[in-house]
Every structure is written in structure tokens, then in C-alpha cells.
C-alpha positions in Angstrom: -29.7 -21.7 -5.1 -29.4 -20.3 -8.6 -26.1 -20.4 -10.5 -24.8 -16.9 -11.2 -24.5 -16.1 -14.9 -21.0 -16.5 -16.5 -21.0 -12.7 -17.2 -20.4 -12.0 -13.5 -16.9 -11.9 -12.1 -16.1 -14.5 -9.5 -13.9 -12.3 -7.4 -16.0 -9.1 -7.1 -19.5 -8.4 -5.7 -21.8 -6.9 -8.3 -24.3 -4.2 -7.7 -27.3 -4.0 -10.0 -29.3 -0.8 -10.1 -32.1 0.9 -12.0 -30.1 2.7 -14.6 -32.7 5.4 -15.3 -33.4 6.2 -11.7 -31.6 9.4 -10.5 -31.5 8.2 -6.9 -30.0 4.8 -7.9 -27.4 6.5 -10.0 -26.5 8.8 -7.1 -26.1 5.7 -4.9 -23.6 4.3 -7.4 -21.8 7.7 -7.5 -21.7 7.5 -3.7 -20.2 4.0 -3.7 -17.4 4.7 -6.3 -15.2 7.0 -4.3 -15.7 5.1 -1.1 -14.5 1.9 -2.8 -10.9 2.9 -3.7 -9.8 -0.7 -4.2 -12.5 -1.2 -6.8 -14.1 -4.1 -5.1 -17.6 -3.5 -6.5 -18.6 -4.0 -10.1 -21.8 -2.4 -11.4 -24.5 -3.0 -14.1 -27.9 -1.6 -14.7 -30.8 -3.9 -14.3 -31.8 -2.9 -17.8 -28.6 -4.2 -19.3 -28.0 -7.7 -20.7 -26.0 -8.5 -17.6 -28.8 -7.2 -15.3 -31.4 -9.1 -17.2 -29.3 -12.3 -17.1 -28.8 -12.0 -13.4 -32.5 -11.3 -12.8 -33.5 -14.3 -14.8 -31.0 -16.6 -13.0 -32.2 -15.5 -9.6 -35.9 -15.4 -10.6 -36.1 -11.6 -10.0 -38.4 -9.4 -12.0 -37.0 -8.5 -15.4 -39.2 -5.4 -16.0 -39.9 -3.9 -12.6 -36.7 -2.3 -11.3 -37.6 -1.5 -7.7 -34.7 -3.0 -5.9 -30.9 -2.7 -5.7 -29.5 -6.2 -6.2 -26.1 -7.4 -4.8 -24.6 -10.6 -6.0 -21.8 -11.7 -3.7 -20.1 -15.0 -3.5 -22.8 -16.6 -5.7 -25.6 -15.4 -3.4 -28.2 -12.7 -4.4 -29.4 -10.0 -2.0 -32.2 -7.5 -2.6 -33.7 -4.4 -1.0 -32.5 -3.6 2.5 -30.3 -6.7 2.7 -28.4 -5.6 -0.4 -28.0 -2.0 0.8 -26.8 -3.0 4.3 -24.3 -5.5 2.8 -22.9 -2.8 0.5 -22.4 -0.5 3.5 -20.7 -3.3 5.4 -18.3 -3.8 2.5 -17.5 -0.1 2.2 -16.1 -0.3 5.8 -15.3 2.6 8.1 -18.3 4.6 9.4 -20.5 3.0 6.7 -19.9 -0.4 8.3 -21.5 1.0 11.5 -24.6 1.8 9.5 -24.8 -1.8 8.4 -25.7 -2.7 12.0 -29.2 -1.6 11.1 -29.7 -5.2 10.2 -30.8 -5.8 13.8 -34.0 -4.1 12.8 -36.4 -6.8 11.6 -36.3 -7.3 7.8 -40.0 -6.6 7.3 -39.6 -3.2 8.9 -36.4 -2.4 7.0 -37.9 -3.6 3.7 -41.1 -1.5 4.3 -39.0 1.6 4.6 -37.0 0.5 1.5 -40.2 -0.1 -0.4 -41.6 3.3 0.6 -38.5 5.1 -0.8 -38.5 2.8 -3.9 -42.2 3.7 -4.6 -41.6 7.4 -4.6 -38.0 7.6 -6.0 -39.0 8.7 -9.5 -41.4 11.3 -8.2 -38.9 12.8 -5.7 -35.6 12.3 -7.5 -36.7 12.0 -11.1 -35.6 9.7 -13.9 -33.5 9.7 -17.0 -34.6 8.8 -20.5 -31.7 6.3 -20.8 -29.1 4.7 -18.6 -26.4 7.1 -17.5 -22.9 6.8 -18.8 -20.5 5.8 -16.1 -17.7 8.2 -15.2 -14.7 7.7 -17.5 -12.3 6.8 -14.7 -14.7 4.0 -13.6 -15.9 2.5 -16.9 -13.9 -0.7 -16.4 -16.0 -1.4 -13.3 -19.3 -1.4 -15.2 -20.2 -4.7 -16.7 -21.7 -4.8 -20.1 -21.1 -1.2 -20.8 -20.9 0.0 -24.4 -21.3 3.3 -26.2 -24.7 2.2 -27.4 -26.1 2.3 -23.8 -25.2 5.9 -23.3 
């Protein structure tokens, strides 16, 4: 198992996402209000933190086709990451996490299909989106230069 980079907090799961993908940004915007205790931290895969995590866990550093969750030193991608995020959100979203009973190859095939067409269907930004002002502290490696 890879050692998580020092830039990651030990006490919070970290969600890495494609910062120029409109769908990925919408997912982050979905998570924020449903995580009122501020459990999750976020970083774009394009950021220094995202690149460091990708290298540490031997993930692609140029192809950003998966959400990544680093939790308790373990790294999850694709449908595993999405389902673990839902589980951590609790409530009705925790119920959705029981989709993990579907075999991973099937879950990941559906995930990959969405990932393949996400730019075409949802569009993309020229640069990573600026986080909401009230949540900036939850975004790792955020600076005004990334906006």
C-alpha cells in the first residue's frame, strides 16, 4: 500500500475530482451541503495535491477520468469511491451505497460509460472552478492563482 502524501489531512477523507469537468464540479457542489460537519476535503486532480496523490497511489497524472477518495490511508476510485462517499454522507444516500452488491465490473462499466461522455454531455471549463467562499477552507491546495 502506498503512503499518502503529507499534504493530506489524517483526520478527513479527501475527494479528488476533475476540476474542469462540469459534472465533477456539480458532484462536489452536491456533497458540500450534505456534509454539514465538513468531514470531506477536496482537491482537483490537476492541483499539486491531486498530482501528488495520483503519483503516490500510481494513478494516471494526466487522464482525469475517475473520482478518487483517499480515506484512512486507502485509495478508492471509480464506483468504489462514489459508493463510499454516499455511505459517508449518511441518511438516504447511505442506502444508495448498497449498490456495492452489484459486481464491481458492472458498476465500473456504468461509471466508465458516464466518464467517457461527461464532457460531451455536461461540458467542461477552461480552468478549475473556484470553490464557494463559505467552503474554501475545505479545498486543499487552493489559491487565487487556480481560479
